[in-house]
C-alpha positions as semicolon CSV with decimal commas, in nm:
position;residue;x (nm);y (nm);z (nm)
1;M;3,038;-0,966;0,517
2;P;2,816;-1,238;0,364
3;H;2,624;-1,444;0,614
4;P;2,823;-1,768;0,656
5;V;2,534;-2,014;0,639
6;I;2,345;-1,887;0,336
7;A;2,322;-2,143;0,057
8;L;2,101;-1,986;-0,208
9;V;2,137;-2,113;-0,565
10;L;1,932;-1,991;-0,857
11;S;1,889;-2,200;-1,171
12;M;1,680;-2,063;-1,455
13;T;1,556;-2,261;-1,755
14;S;1,462;-1,948;-1,949
15;T;1,426;-1,575;-1,905
16;L;1,048;-1,607;-1,923
17;G;1,005;-1,842;-1,632
18;A;1,181;-2,113;-1,441
19;A;1,103;-2,474;-1,367
20;P;1,017;-2,547;-1,004
21;A;1,316;-2,620;-0,784
22;P;1,322;-2,976;-0,645
23;E;1,304;-2,832;-0,294
24;L;0,981;-2,643;-0,367
25;S;0,639;-2,805;-0,400
26;V;0,328;-2,608;-0,499
27;R;-0,032;-2,707;-0,420
28;Y;-0,354;-2,526;-0,509
29;E;-0,631;-2,631;-0,272
30;R;-0,991;-2,655;-0,390
31;P;-1,165;-2,315;-0,355
32;D;-1,493;-2,283;-0,165
33;S;-1,651;-2,019;-0,391
34;S;-1,658;-1,905;-0,752
35;R;-1,469;-1,590;-0,655
36;A;-1,195;-1,795;-0,490
37;E;-1,186;-2,021;-0,795
38;Q;-1,127;-1,717;-1,014
39;A;-0,844;-1,609;-0,783
40;R;-0,693;-1,957;-0,798
41;Q;-0,694;-1,945;-1,177
42;V;-0,545;-1,593;-1,179
43;L;-0,262;-1,709;-0,955
44;K;-0,194;-2,019;-1,165
45;D;-0,203;-1,826;-1,492
46;S;0,033;-1,560;-1,357
47;G;0,320;-1,808;-1,321
48;A;0,417;-1,621;-1,003
49;L;0,494;-1,942;-0,816
50;R;0,737;-2,074;-1,078
51;T;1,096;-2,036;-0,967
52;G;1,435;-2,194;-1,002
53;I;1,549;-2,092;-0,654
54;R;1,718;-2,374;-0,468
55;L;1,648;-2,373;-0,098
56;P;1,845;-2,508;0,199
57;E;1,550;-2,735;0,287
58;P;1,227;-2,851;0,119
59;V;0,950;-2,590;0,131
60;K;0,580;-2,627;0,054
61;V;0,379;-2,352;-0,113
62;V;0,004;-2,376;-0,060
63;A;-0,263;-2,155;-0,217
64;R;-0,590;-2,184;-0,025
65;D;-0,902;-2,019;0,114
66;C;-0,833;-1,826;0,436
67;D;-1,027;-1,624;0,691
68;S;-0,835;-1,308;0,598
69;P;-0,643;-1,184;0,290
70;T;-0,284;-1,267;0,383
71;A;0,034;-1,439;0,271
72;T;0,251;-1,605;0,535
73;W;0,559;-1,814;0,602
74;D;0,544;-2,082;0,872
75;H;0,897;-2,182;0,968
76;E;0,793;-2,480;1,180
77;R;0,585;-2,628;0,899
78;R;0,824;-2,508;0,628
79;E;0,521;-2,374;0,445
80;I;0,433;-2,062;0,248
81;T;0,060;-1,982;0,232
82;L;-0,099;-1,750;-0,022
83;C;-0,467;-1,682;0,037
84;Y;-0,712;-1,665;-0,252
85;S;-0,876;-1,366;-0,084
86;L;-0,547;-1,173;-0,101
87;V;-0,505;-1,262;-0,467
88;D;-0,861;-1,140;-0,527
89;K;-0,794;-0,815;-0,340
90;V;-0,478;-0,748;-0,539
91;R;-0,654;-0,832;-0,865
92;G;-0,946;-0,601;-0,788
93;T;-0,723;-0,311;-0,685
94;I;-0,495;-0,342;-0,987
95;K;-0,799;-0,371;-1,215
96;G;-0,953;-0,056;-1,068
97;I;-0,631;0,144;-1,104
98;S;-0,577;0,023;-1,460
99;Q;-0,933;0,105;-1,565
100;T;-0,903;0,456;-1,420
101;E;-0,578;0,510;-1,610
102;E;-0,722;0,344;-1,923
103;T;-0,429;0,104;-1,925
104;S;-0,417;-0,156;-2,200
105;P;-0,522;-0,511;-2,105
106;G;-0,168;-0,638;-2,162
107;A;-0,012;-0,375;-1,935
108;A;-0,275;-0,435;-1,668
109;Q;-0,203;-0,808;-1,676
110;A;0,170;-0,742;-1,645
111;R;0,102;-0,530;-1,336
112;L;-0,103;-0,809;-1,179
113;D;0,157;-1,073;-1,256
114;G;0,425;-0,846;-1,112
115;A;0,230;-0,788;-0,791
116;L;0,172;-1,160;-0,737
117;S;0,541;-1,228;-0,799
118;V;0,631;-0,975;-0,528
119;L;0,397;-1,148;-0,282
120;F;0,557;-1,484;-0,349
121;H;0,917;-1,364;-0,344
122;H;0,857;-1,173;-0,021
123;Q;0,745;-1,493;0,151
124;L;1,034;-1,677;-0,010
125;G;1,252;-1,409;0,148
126;H;1,113;-1,494;0,490
127;A;1,185;-1,861;0,421
128;L;1,545;-1,793;0,314
129;T;1,597;-1,572;0,618
130;T;1,483;-1,821;0,880
131;L;1,613;-2,134;0,709
132;N;1,957;-1,975;0,710
133;G;1,936;-1,886;1,080
134;M;1,902;-1,511;1,032
135;Q;1,686;-1,266;1,226
136;D;1,352;-1,244;1,047
137;S;1,185;-0,917;0,953
138;D;0,981;-0,775;0,666
139;A;1,274;-0,555;0,567
140;Q;1,506;-0,857;0,547
141;A;1,248;-1,054;0,348
142;D;1,210;-0,761;0,108
143;Q;1,585;-0,750;0,049
144;F;1,594;-1,120;-0,031
145;A;1,285;-1,076;-0,251
146;A;1,456;-0,807;-0,458
147;L;1,769;-1,020;-0,501
148;T;1,583;-1,336;-0,595
149;L;1,329;-1,171;-0,823
150;A;1,597;-0,974;-1,006
151;A;1,804;-1,288;-1,064
152;D;1,524;-1,539;-1,119
153;R;1,264;-1,331;-1,310
154;P;1,447;-1,028;-1,453
155;R;1,185;-0,967;-1,721
156;R;0,925;-0,922;-1,448
157;A;1,128;-0,672;-1,243
158;A;0,988;-0,353;-1,396
159;A;0,627;-0,473;-1,372
160;A;0,688;-0,577;-1,011
161;A;0,826;-0,234;-0,923
162;E;0,535;-0,062;-1,099
163;A;0,271;-0,277;-0,932
164;R;0,415;-0,223;-0,587
165;H;0,438;0,150;-0,649
166;L;0,071;0,159;-0,750
167;L;-0,036;-0,042;-0,446
168;A;0,190;0,130;-0,193
169;G;-0,074;0,377;-0,082
170;H;-0,351;0,118;-0,047
171;A;-0,374;0,005;0,314
172;G;-0,433;-0,356;0,401
173;I;-0,270;-0,520;0,101
174;D;-0,035;-0,761;0,274
175;H;0,335;-0,692;0,204
176;L;0,257;-0,456;-0,085
177;S;0,150;-0,145;0,108
178;G;0,395;0,123;0,221
179;L;0,549;0,408;0,024
180;E;0,896;0,383;0,177
181;E;0,906;0,006;0,136
182;S;0,797;0,037;-0,226
183;A;1,070;0,290;-0,305
184;T;1,341;0,074;-0,147
185;F;1,222;-0,236;-0,330
186;A;1,216;-0,049;-0,663
187;C;1,562;0,092;-0,594
188;L;1,709;-0,254;-0,539
189;L;1,546;-0,393;-0,853
190;Y;1,665;-0,095;-1,057
191;G;2,012;-0,112;-0,906
192;S;2,050;-0,477;-1,004
193;D;2,060;-0,370;-1,372
194;P;2,016;0,005;-1,431
195;A;2,036;-0,031;-1,808
196;G;1,806;-0,331;-1,833
197;H;1,557;-0,193;-1,582
198;A;1,567;0,169;-1,694
199;R;1,186;0,175;-1,708
200;I;1,180;0,165;-1,326
201;A;1,360;0,500;-1,306
202;K;1,175;0,649;-1,602
203;G;0,842;0,552;-1,449
204;G;0,926;0,733;-1,126
205;W;0,880;0,418;-0,918
206;V;1,209;0,494;-0,747
207;P;1,255;0,860;-0,642
208;A;1,458;1,049;-0,901
209;E;1,705;1,175;-0,643
210;R;1,766;0,821;-0,519
211;A;1,803;0,649;-0,856
212;P;2,174;0,733;-0,910
213;S;2,267;0,558;-0,584
214;C;2,058;0,242;-0,642
215;A;2,337;0,039;-0,801
216;A;2,552;0,098;-0,494
217;E;2,257;0,021;-0,266
218;Y;2,196;-0,307;-0,448
219;S;2,565;-0,397;-0,425
220;R;2,567;-0,332;-0,050
221;V;2,266;-0,557;0,007
222;K;2,405;-0,828;-0,218
223;S;2,743;-0,822;-0,043
224;T;2,570;-0,841;0,297
225;I;2,328;-1,127;0,237
226;G;2,397;-1,267;-0,106
227;D;2,750;-1,209;-0,234
228;K;2,883;-1,521;-0,411
229;V;2,552;-1,683;-0,326
230;V;2,307;-1,578;-0,599
231;K;2,407;-1,787;-0,899
232;V;2,222;-1,821;-1,229
233;G;2,270;-2,117;-1,461
234;T;2,090;-2,292;-1,742
């Protein structure tokens, strides 16, 4: 049964990107180094923090320098933090993989944008979980992230699944590492629209034997935490 207190509303202005929700404010703090400045620009240019998700309460998103490469949600402060050092680590790893595979610049950029979108939506998942009085966990945040990304940024779903698949085996990349987690995330994204997101299955980012059941898996998750809750308008 759907959780009784969830009040998640999605409102998209276009399929390419959404205007910020009134409940969400985004701030990019001044970087302390040229490398952090580059990461700040990468994050801004990616559009990963643009969303039309409407939250139960106001939430702040802050990109800043940190002591370690992380992304976090602070329920008491109602604040999502994305560290420039994490953005830099993701950028460097994606760049290295893409150069090894001789990927085109456009495809490499799509991978990076997809990875940064996953980072943001995962933290947004933590926010939605705790703001709606649910038990918080990375698995729960991932489920919300798949639902919100699929509804809010459907054109970025395949790139997000690919990027997470590529990063799954790289330890220490906050919320993007983990082979099993990557496969589940890809399955939910694919299951949200198997025809529209066919590239996820063709790319092997969800195991072939699991792909046929992904639509049902997505439906189960949606009915549990998001049925009649995820709405898309203009």
